[in-house]
N, C-alpha and C positions, 0 to 999 in steps of 0.2 A: 121658832125657827123654821129651815126649810130642808126636807128630805131629797134630798136625789141618789136613790136608787133606781139602777138596769143592770139589767141580766145583759149579757152578751149577747150579739145577734144570734147567733146557731144556739144557745142552749134550749131555747125551748123547740130543739128536734129529737132533744136527746132524752134517751129513759128515763124516767120521775127517778130510779133510783141513782142512777148518775145523778142525775139531777140536785139529788139531796142529798148523796157525799161531797157534796162542798164544791162541784167541776169549777163555778167561779172565782175558787180564793185563787188560781191559778194568778199569775203578774199577767198585767195588762198593758197593752198599748198604746204609748198617746202619741200624736204624730205633731210635730211643730211645722203649720208650714209659712213660710218668713223666719225660721231660725236665724238668720245672720246678723237678722237687723234692728233696730234701737229695741224696740220690743223682744223679739226675738229673744238674742241672746239673756238678759237677765232671765226673761220667760222661763226657757232651756237649764239654765241654770237652777233657777227655785225647783221646777220639776224634776231633777237631777235627782234630789232630796231625797220625794216620797218612797217609800219601801215599796209600795204599793205595786208601783211599774217595774215592769221583766222589761220593756223596751221603747225607747225612748229615739222617735223615728227624727228626723228631722231635714228638713225642704229649702232651700231658695235655689235660684237660681244660679248663684256660684258661691267659690269660697265657703261651702258649706263645709268640705274636706279636716279644712284644718280649726274651725267652732268642735265639729266633735271629735276631736284626737284632744282635742283641750279637754272636752267635758268626762273624756272617757278615763281621764287622768283620778278621776274622781272617785275616792272611794265609796262608793253606794252599789246601790243592786243595778239599777239599771246600764243595761248597755245599750250604747248609743251606735245610732246603724245614722250615718249621713247619708243623702241624695242633692244631685245637681244637673241642674240642668233641661233640656224640656223634658227627655224620657223620665227624670226622676220624681216628679211627682207622686204618678200611680204607686210607684215602688215602697217610696216614703207610706201612703194612704195603705197599703193594701193588708186588710185582714185591723185596719186599725180598730182599736175599742171609744177612743175620742179622736176628736181632729183639731186643735185649737191653730186658730189663723189669726195672727198679726200682720199679717204680708199686705202691703199694698205705700203711697207716695205719703208719707208723715206730713204733719200739716206746719207750712209756716207760717209768718209773722203777717196777717193782713188776710193770711186764709182761713175761711169756713172750712169748719164740714164738708160743705153740699158743694162744697168746690174741686173737691176728690174725687166726685160721679165718677167722670169719664173716664178716670184711671184705673181708678180701684176695681169700677163692675169687669174689668176682665180676668183680675184675679176673681169673685166669688163665679163669674162665669167657669172658670179651669178647673174650682176646687168642687163645684157641685157638680161635673161631669164625669170630674175621677173620682168623687165620691158613688156615685151614683154606681159603679162600672165597677170599683175595685173593696167598697166597704159600705153595701145600705144598711147597713145596721146604724152606726158609728153616732155619735153622738156630733155633732158638726158648731163650734162655739169660734162664731164669729167674733172678731177684736176690731175688723177690717171697716176705716170711713167711709160715707155717712155710715153706720149702723141703720137708722131709717131706713135708707133705700135698699143697701145690701142684702137683709137678709128677705124684702122683697122678690127683690132678683132672682136667691139660690132659691126661697118656696116653688118659686115660679118654673123653673129651671128642674126642680126636682118631681116638680107634678106631671111635667111633660113624661121625664124618663120613666115616671112608674114608680119612685122610687120614696116619693115626698111622707113622711111622718110627723105632721105637726110638735110630736111632742120629745121630737131627739133634734129640733134646729134650733138652736139660740143665738141671740146679742148679746153680748155679755155685756151689763152695763154695772157693773158692780163695783166699777171706780165712782159712777155718781154714789150708792150706800157707803164706801170707802173715804171719798172724802168728805159729805156728810155728818158721816161719827164723826172722822177727825176734829172738822170746823166745828160743830158744834161743844165735842170735848172742850177745844182749847175755849169757847164763851165759856162753860160750868166747869173747867180747870179738876175734870173728871178725866177716866181715864177710855180711850177712845174704842180698847175692846168693849164695855160696857155698856155703852149706847149704842142701842138697836131704834134703828127710824127707815119706816120703804121710803123711798123713792121709785115713784111711776114716771109712764108713759113711754118718753125715748130717748134720743143721746146726744139729743142737744139742744142749746140755747134753751128758749121758753117750756121746751118740748120734755127737759129735764125738770119733777117736781118733787122734790122734797117733799111729806107730809109731817110738817111741824109739830101737825096739833096730837100725833098718836109717837112723837117722841117719846121715849125713853129714858134715861130719869128726862124731865120735864124741862122745855125748854119755854122759856116765860120770861122774854125778850119785850120791848116796847113794840109798836110797828116798825117804827126806824129801823128797827135792826132786825128783824124779821124778814123786813125786802130786803135791808142789808146782807143778808146771810144770803138766803134762796138766792140771791142777785147773783155771789161768792159760786155755790154750789155749782148754778148754771153756767156760769162763762171760766171757775175752775184750769179747763183744758187753756184756754185764750191765754191764764195766767202765765202757766208755765211755759206756753210757746214765746211770749214777748221775755221774759225771763231767762231766756234763751238765747234772746237773743239771735236765734235767725241757725242756729245749730243743734233743734230738734222741739221738737213734743214731749208730752209725757208719755215716758219710757218706761220709766224705773215703775213711780205708782203703775202705774199701767200695767208693769209686768208684774205686781204685786197684788194687784187684785185680779187677773187672769188665774192668777195660781191657785187665789184664793179658791175662784173656784171651780176651776179643773179640780182641786183637792175635797171641793162637794160631789161633785161629780162620782171621783170615785169614792168617796165613802158611801153613795146611795151602788154603784156597784156591787158593791161586796156586801152591800146589807147590814148598815147598820141597824141594831137592833135596841138601842139604848138613847138613840138621841136621832131628832128629825131633823134633816136636814134641809135649810129654807136659803132662799138667794131669788133675789129680784133677777129678772133678764126681760130682752125683749124676745115674745116668744108670738107667734098666731093666738088671738085673744076674741071674745064674744064680748071683755066684758065692759067697753066702752064700742062706739061707731067705729074706731077705727078698727080695723083689720088684725095689725099687729101692735102690741102695749105691751112694757111693761109694769110688772105687779110683781110684788111674792108667790112662787110656787112652791108647791111641795113635791117633792119628784120622786117618783118611785120608778119599780123596775122595767119600765120602757119608754125613762125619761120623765116629761110632765105626768105627773101622778093628778092632782087636782091644783085648776088658779087655783086663790082664796081670793082673788076677785081685788073688787076697790076697797081699799083702806077706809076707816070712817075719815069725811072731810070735811071739815069747817066752810064758813062762807065762801069765804078769801081763797082758799085752794079751788073747791069747786068752780070758783067765777076764775078761774087760774085755768082748770082742766079744758073747760070748754074754750077757754081761748088757744087752748094750743090744740087741740083736733083739727082745728081745718089746717094748720100749719102739717101735723102730722099725717093727716088724709092723704095732703100731698105729694108727700115726700113717699106714702106708697104708694098711689097712683104712676111716680114716676118708676117706682122701682118694676112694678111688674106689669108696666108698656116695655123696659131697657130688658128685661128677664124673655120677655117672650119673644123681643126684638135678638138674642141671643141662643137663642133655643139651635139653630139652623148653625152657626158661625160661628159657633162652638164645638160644633160634635164632630 
């Protein structure tokens, strides 16, 4: 299991006694950027249930007030603060502990995640600049597609602003793990919550690599069944897009998965002593020749405490890894180039 523990960005500046007295036991501020969209609304609803969140800050271009008022009627701890418009982003993110970003154009039938780069890169740019200014110590969890490109864009901008911490920037790939658990559980007729399977690589097509050889309970399907399962996990997003027939992409399942990831970050921030919180996520990495790569992570007080590296791979998985790396490296290079071009334009 993965540990997501992060002290608040300013706790290190407090006197030791104040830290020991449990200063970080205060409620957290979580900002949702893109809170009115298909992922943003159910994500905000699910986060409203977390008793550790004292402030749920919502941002979108418009119509945020209505969503905020609606959520504010729910009798849980978090106070809801909606912001919108050109000047609302920094206000929403100001002093946030966690910023989760589902904002951006969703996929439609026939579209690949890569087709969203031109539109969604601007979202990543704006969030990166805002984070550098108003919450440089926050955990940034990007859902905006294509994650393989978006995360390198953000990293490049944060580096230029002098606020980059590779341990606090995540591409949320939890949905790939959730899907793998669900599909395996259907085959094995077991509880999905009892399935443990790492999913490594990236978050599109062949770059999504479920490590079935390490599945617990074991998956013992034939080669044909194994290949069919891997392809379903890799193409699950398209399965949803096609099923919705032009009316949306994977919004509800993504909101669930993102909530799981954010809740793990919160457990870590609160300093879980009895549990090691583990999540797979797309981060800067040296475990392969790709600069960014998703693997199981142990998260600690400053974000990524330890990258556990590649799980044990069988011959077929290693072959798939080698085949995927050039695709992933091309996406990363594109993201870095786009980020470099945005450093001045988004300022």
